[in-house]
C-alpha positions, -999 to +999 in steps of 0.1 A: +656+303-347+635+282-370+597+285-368+572+257-373+553+253-405+516+257-398+495+226-406+458+226-414+440+204-388+409+185-396+375+199-385+367+189-349+346+158-345+321+155-316+333+133-288+370+134-297+395+145-271+423+147-296+420+162-331+448+150-355+456+158-390+461+121-399+483+128-429+506+150-407+508+123-380+517+095-405+544+117-420+559+130-388+552+108-358+584+099-341+605+120-364+596+157-357+572+178-337+538+186-350+507+203-336+472+190-330+440+202-313+424+189-282+392+193-262+405+193-226+403+231-219+381+235-188+383+199-178+376+197-140+405+174-133+429+199-148+419+229-127+439+243-098+417+230-069+418+194-082+455+197-088+461+207-052+442+177-041+461+154-065+494+167-052+485+154-017+477+119-030+508+113-051+540+101-035+562+131-025+590+120-049+565+122-078+559+159-071+588+179-084+590+217-083+616+245-082+621+281-092+612+288-128+638+316-130+667+294-140+692+292-169+682+270-198+711+246-191+701+238-155+699+201-150+662+190-147+649+189-111+679+208-097+667+243-098+667+264-066+638+260-043+614+289-035+606+279+001+570+271-007+554+237-002+539+218-032+504+228-022+514+265-016+531+265-050+500+254-068+477+277-050+500+307-055+513+297-089+505+330-104+531+347-081+553+318-071+579+321-099+579+283-101+579+253-123+561+221-112+554+186-125+531+161-111+545+127-123+528+094-131+494+109-123+479+077-138+483+063-103+450+081-096+421+062-112+404+094-125+436+106-142+443+071-155+409+071-172+416+105-188+451+094-200+438+062-214+409+080-232+435+102-249+460+075-258+433+051-270+424+077-296+461+083-305+469+046-307+445+040-336+469+062-357+503+057-341+500+019-343+501+022-381+535+041-379+553+027-348+534-003-333+534-018-298+522+011-275+532+003-240+542+020-207+515+046-207+522+074-183+509+109-177+523+142-163+508+175-154+529+207-157+519+238-137+541+268-144+542+304-133+541+333-158+574+338-177+590+307-161+613+281-178+615+244-181+652+236-185+670+217-213+664+179-211+654+148-231+626+123-225+627+085-231+592+083-245+569+097-271+545+123-258+515+145-267+517+177-247+483+192-244+481+229-234+451+234-211+456+269-198+480+298-207+506+296-234+542+284-238+568+280-265+587+247-268+621+248-285+630+214-300+666+207-311+672+179-335+687+148-319+711+147-348+735+165-325+739+133-304+768+109-309+767+072-301+784+079-268+757+105-260+730+079-267+748+054-245+752+079-216+716+089-218+701+054-218+725+040-192+725+069-167+701+097-180+730+120-188+720+148-213+746+166-234+751+202-222+731+230-236+749+254-260+736+289-268+738+281-305+708+258-301+686+289-297+691+296-334+689+260-346+660+247-325+625+246-339+601+268-319+565+256-314+541+282-298+512+266-280+480+282-267+452+265-248+434+240-269+465+231-288+489+202-284+523+191-296+538+157-304+572+155-289+592+126-304+613+104-281+647+118-270+647+151-288+665+177-266+642+206-257+634+234-233+602+254-227+595+291-221+562+300-205+540+328-216+527+357-195+500+337-178+498+306-156+503+275-177+487+241-172+497+213-195+487+176-196+513+153-211+503+117-221+533+095-229+541+060-241+568+038-255+568+013-284+586-018-293+611+001-314+617+026-286+623-001-260+646-020-284+668+011-290+670+019-253+682-017-245+708-018-272+724+015-262+723+005-225+741-027-233+766-009-255+774+015-226+780-016-204+803-032-230+822+001-236+828+005-198+844-029-198+868-022-226+847-036-255+841-014-286+804-022-293+788-020-327+764+010-328+726+006-327+712+000-361+743-014-378+734-050-374+698-063-369+712-096-356+736-079-333+709-057-319+686-087-314+713-106-296+718-077-272+681-074-265+677-111-258+708-112-235+695-081-216+660-096-211+674-130-201+696-115-175+668-093-162+645-123-159+671-143-141+677-115-116+640-112-109+638-149-103+666-146-078+647-118-059+667-088-071+642-060-062+663-034-081+649-049-114+614-039-107+598-010-126+618+021-119+611+044-149+637+027-170+628+004-198 
């Protein structure tokens, strides 16, 4: 197992929610994980009573939870249930042996304000590396001691901010992915299976409260919680380059399923641009024809 190289963060600046080492961000954003500091520990919106209230206001399908005592390779959101309700799980999280995520919490105005305050600070720097921040979203993870978040990938950049407790995130390089893996992920959300050898090759990032971690788009990873209740606030976004890559791989999956052997993403700028234009033209036409399946659904 590889262990992160520590980086020296800049001194904290009053009024900042996120504290970046700017040189580290410029060198590593979108490429590999790196740590940062934040000032959200003790924030009232991220304490258990407020999270119980939030869970009642979110749509039920945006509150996901299951046992935290599961194998690493378990497909996300398919772990066994504990028999507790969402609210009982949060109130009893210390003993519930559970993993929970509150999704798209920016639907709530107070949490949207907190998310945007964080991402406004980040955008000043990320825009210089990967411009066009869009699709801002936020998630809150509430996890019992010694529980596990299973192997998965995410279609957006994120800053995971540890507010309470501790955890270790294991990030595997996405160099393990083939073109067909990319196509399967962007067309249907399929993630290549976990292999035990990844425990030795993944980079391990240990987080305690007050620390954060940049998680690049589509890096396979899993998370092992520490001996205390963990609360993490994740602020996420996409960029023009992220959206472009997603569209090209989705189109390539469509073409391959119809017997065409598509040119891989990045091999031809003109070819990629043609696919993006065709995709967006078709999507616009379907919307004009009243196809409701084209509305925002979590896919690019």
